[in-house]
Every structure is written in structure tokens, then in C-alpha cells.
C-alpha positions as CSV (number, residue, x, y, z in Angstrom):
1,X,-17.7,7.5,3.9
2,X,-15.5,10.7,3.9
3,X,-17.8,12.9,1.7
4,X,-21.1,13.0,-0.5
5,X,-22.7,15.7,-2.7
6,X,-25.8,15.9,-4.6
7,X,-25.6,16.4,-8.3
8,X,-27.2,19.6,-9.5
9,X,-29.2,19.7,-12.8
10,X,-30.3,16.2,-13.1
11,X,-33.9,14.9,-13.2
12,X,-33.5,12.4,-10.4
13,X,-32.1,13.0,-7.0
14,X,-28.7,11.7,-7.5
15,X,-25.8,11.6,-4.7
16,X,-22.2,10.6,-5.1
17,X,-20.6,9.3,-2.1
18,X,-16.7,8.7,-1.5
19,X,-14.5,7.2,0.9
20,X,-11.7,4.8,1.5
21,X,-13.4,2.0,-0.4
22,X,-14.0,4.0,-3.4
23,X,-16.8,6.2,-5.1
24,X,-20.5,5.1,-5.5
25,X,-23.6,7.0,-6.6
26,X,-27.2,6.6,-6.2
27,X,-30.0,8.0,-8.7
28,X,-32.9,7.2,-6.3
29,X,-31.9,9.2,-3.1
30,X,-29.7,6.7,-1.5
31,X,-31.9,3.7,-1.6
32,X,-29.7,1.6,-4.1
33,X,-26.0,2.4,-5.1
34,X,-23.7,1.8,-8.2
35,X,-19.9,1.7,-7.9
36,X,-17.9,4.5,-9.8
37,X,-14.5,3.7,-8.8
38,X,-12.5,1.6,-6.2
39,X,-9.8,3.9,-5.5
40,X,-9.6,6.0,-2.4
41,X,-11.3,9.2,-2.3
42,X,-11.4,12.0,0.3
43,X,-14.0,14.4,-1.1
44,X,-16.4,15.2,-3.9
45,X,-18.1,18.2,-5.1
46,X,-20.2,19.4,-8.1
47,X,-20.5,22.7,-10.0
48,X,-24.0,23.9,-11.3
49,X,-23.7,22.3,-14.7
50,X,-23.4,18.9,-12.9
51,X,-19.8,18.4,-13.7
52,X,-17.9,17.3,-10.6
53,X,-14.6,16.3,-9.0
54,X,-13.4,13.7,-6.7
55,X,-10.2,14.1,-4.9
56,X,-8.0,11.3,-3.4
57,X,-4.6,10.4,-2.0
58,X,-1.4,11.6,-4.0
59,X,-3.0,14.5,-5.6
60,X,-5.5,12.2,-7.7
61,X,-8.5,14.3,-9.1
62,X,-11.2,12.6,-11.2
63,X,-13.7,14.4,-13.3
64,X,-17.4,12.9,-13.0
65,X,-20.5,14.2,-15.3
66,X,-24.0,13.4,-15.0
67,X,-26.5,14.1,-17.5
68,X,-26.4,15.1,-21.2
């Protein structure tokens, strides 16, 4: 894993983790994980609204949003 961030503003403790094998998220504080993408990512971050960005090789930026 290269990075992880909690998603603000959602009802369950949701965390996104990224690394060389892709991006996964957990909505039960890390007990179980669901794949978001299988491409490499270096970092992830979220703004207060729950919208986030994952960044990877060759300038790739992927927007991710949880909630309404």
C-alpha cells in the first residue's frame, strides 16, 4: 500500500487504500475490502464534500466520490 485516506461526510467509516496493485475501499473500517480499480496508484485524498482523487503513473488522475 502506498496511501490511504478516510472519506469525510459518509455515515460509515470508509477508507480508500491505493498501491501498485490498484485501489480498494472498505466501508466497515477495514474489516472487508472491495476493489475500485486494478491500475497502479500512488496517492489518494479527499475534500470535505467526500469527493476525492487518486493519482497514478503517467499523470493519471481518477475522481472518486462516495455518498449522495
